[in-house]
C-alpha positions in Angstrom: -73.4 -40.3 55.4 -74.2 -42.0 58.3 -73.2 -38.9 60.5 -75.3 -36.6 58.3 -78.5 -38.9 59.3 -77.6 -38.4 62.8 -77.2 -34.6 62.5 -80.5 -34.4 60.4 -82.5 -36.7 63.1 -80.8 -34.6 66.0 -82.3 -31.3 64.1 -86.0 -32.7 63.6 -85.8 -34.0 67.4 -84.7 -30.4 69.0 -87.7 -28.9 66.5 -89.8 -31.1 67.8 -89.0 -30.4 70.9 -89.5 -26.6 70.3 -92.3 -27.0 69.3 -93.8 -29.1 71.8 -92.3 -25.9 74.6 -94.0 -23.6 72.4 -97.3 -24.9 72.2 -97.2 -25.7 75.6 -96.6 -21.9 76.2 -99.3 -20.7 74.3 -101.3 -23.4 76.4 -99.9 -21.8 79.4 -100.8 -18.6 78.5 -104.0 -19.2 77.6 -104.5 -20.4 81.2 -103.4 -17.9 82.6 -105.8 -15.1 80.4 -108.6 -17.1 80.9 -108.1 -17.6 85.0 -107.3 -13.7 84.7 -110.6 -13.0 82.9 -112.5 -15.0 85.4 -110.9 -13.3 88.7 -112.6 -10.3 90.7 -110.3 -8.4 89.5 -110.8 -8.2 85.8 -114.3 -7.8 86.7 -113.6 -4.5 88.7 -111.7 -3.4 86.2 -114.0 -4.0 82.8 -116.8 -1.9 85.1 -114.6 0.7 85.7 -113.5 1.3 81.9 -117.3 0.8 80.9 -118.2 3.6 83.5 -115.3 5.7 82.6 -116.6 5.3 78.7 -120.1 6.4 79.5 -118.8 9.1 81.7 -116.9 10.7 78.5 -119.2 10.3 76.5 -121.6 11.9 78.8 -119.6 15.1 78.9 -118.9 15.0 75.1 -122.4 15.4 74.4 -122.7 18.2 76.9 -120.0 19.8 75.7 -121.7 19.5 71.8 -125.3 21.1 73.7 -123.6 23.7 75.7 -122.9 26.8 73.8 -119.0 26.8 75.0 -118.3 25.9 71.4 -119.9 29.6 70.1 -118.1 31.1 73.3 -115.0 30.2 72.4 -115.6 31.3 68.6 -116.6 34.6 69.7 -113.5 34.8 71.9 -111.7 33.6 69.2 -113.1 36.9 66.9 -112.5 39.4 69.8 -108.7 38.1 70.0 -107.8 38.0 66.5 -109.5 41.6 66.0 -107.2 43.0 69.2 -104.4 41.4 68.0 -104.8 43.0 64.7 -105.4 45.9 66.3 -102.0 45.7 68.4 -100.2 45.3 65.0 -101.0 48.2 63.9 -100.5 50.1 66.8 -96.9 48.1 67.2 -96.5 49.6 63.3 -97.6 52.9 63.9 -95.0 53.3 66.7 -92.3 51.7 64.4 -92.9 54.3 61.9 -92.5 57.0 65.0 -89.1 55.6 65.8 -87.9 55.3 62.9 -89.2 58.7 61.8 -87.4 59.8 65.4 -84.2 57.9 63.9 -84.2 59.4 61.0 -84.5 62.8 62.2 -81.5 62.4 64.7 -79.4 60.9 62.1 -79.4 63.8 59.9 -79.3 66.3 62.6 -75.5 63.9 63.5 -74.7 63.9 59.9 -75.9 68.1 59.5 -73.4 68.6 62.8 -70.7 66.5 61.2 -70.8 68.7 58.3 -70.9 71.7 60.1 -67.7 71.0 62.4 -66.2 70.2 58.6 -67.0 73.6 57.6 -65.3 75.4 60.5 -62.2 74.1 60.1 
């Protein structure tokens, strides 16, 4: 029994030490963060991030107010119409080629039939 109690006490002591170390680690991390937050570099970075955010917001507003979205829509419509024309032309050429191939196959068949008759 005594060994179990000793083991239990040791486990409790280790747990208490671990808890203390964890608390100290959090405190040190918090202190480091607070020091960094108060540093000149952190202030500069924060300022730059604000400027970047403002710049991006400004450019988004400018884009929305410009005629670029309308120009892009017009471009899309023209490209769509042009692609439909190209597809139609490709189909027509495909049909012409298919017709020529069919005719050539027919000619070959006729020649082969003719050769067979000559023999």
